[in-house]
C-alpha angles and dihedrals in degrees: 000000000000090000092050092049090049090053092049091051090051090051091049090049091048091054091048092051096044107107096162102062120080128238093267095056095043092050090053091050093049090048090059092046091053090050089057092046089057089055100040104032115124090208112140098199139037089245091053091049091051091050092050092051091046092051094050091045093049091050092055094042091052089053091050104026093164097060112094097184089065089056093048091049093051090043092054096050096042093049090050092060094046098084098038117118097195136038092246092050088052092050092048094046092048093050090050091050091051091050093048092046091050093047094048092049091051092050091047091047093053092047092048091047090056092046093049096045088057089063092065112082127200111282093014125151109219120202117201138172130216123347119306124172088201092055090046091052090050091052091047092050091051089052090050088056088059098253121150116213143134133241133216115202124192116225088238102214143242097029095024097224088155086076089060090054090048090054092049092048092047087056088061089062095250128138108255133190121193116206136180114256092248090062096061095100091051092049095044086070090057097047135081099219143345128234128189136176125233135229094190142341125213130170086270097057151279119319111210141133116319109270095045091107091052089051090050092051091046092050091050092049093048093044100240125133119253120202128189111210112215132155115210093268088072094065119099133176098228130036110268112217116281090178120084127134118234133194114302087212089073087067100035124002097199108022123177116269116274096022117135114216120197113204123168128152104209142047138174119247116197114251090234091065091067125082084222145326107246114211129173092273098046146281116336131201121218089262091051090051094050092047091052092047092056090064095060117113121198127194108258094231092055092038090055093053093047094050093046096048114087088197092058106048145016094225138049 
């Protein structure tokens, strides 16, 4: 049991330290970890099991405070244990919640993939920024429909995850161009449309990789549409933190003494700078997004931790 617990802790730590994978991939990984926790947890009561799930979830959310799907996943499983009277009832309810959450995300992802692929016309040139599994799925679906088009990927500094997307898109048999981030305004004028993924959406805007706002401004200046692809699990009622300092060494390994290096991964881009937010059920306006967000309900225990943690949110 100690060995299994150690392995689970290592997997939780790996998820927390993974800054290359997107929200979709990390949510899938955390889902599998929570499944194993339900089987291996030494908790003696339903309350203790719920607390353990909440602790693990909070740890991962603190590490990735911009990723709304992680919050919704933890919310679903913690709420499922809240009304259970026995440990077995809590385990069963939590497993059911994980299964339902996973199934709904898969259904939403397929629907969004179909919606997004329809945005890509024959002969298009698609500009994208950072790595997004959702964008990749849309490109793959457009290929499956027989469309021929090309893709331009930004390098996405400082971690360069745009190179990973470029590799994946090349494997689809598409023509791909990799550009430095500073060239996105130039290339926006050569492209047909721009697509980006989303880590979270609040009433204030879309949280995504730093540089997304520059892409939005470039797309507006060049007159091309920009769409953010976001299934409903990306929506969240308060702005998750887009501000979190990262290692200066990622920018310059041996900088001169006294130099200040600013390195953050995420930023918020106002909803109004997008042509539209594309969800699984169609294109949404800023007002549509805000209306949908008002309907979200978060477990009070998780909500309390999120609001009290300066590393998790921008507002209290």
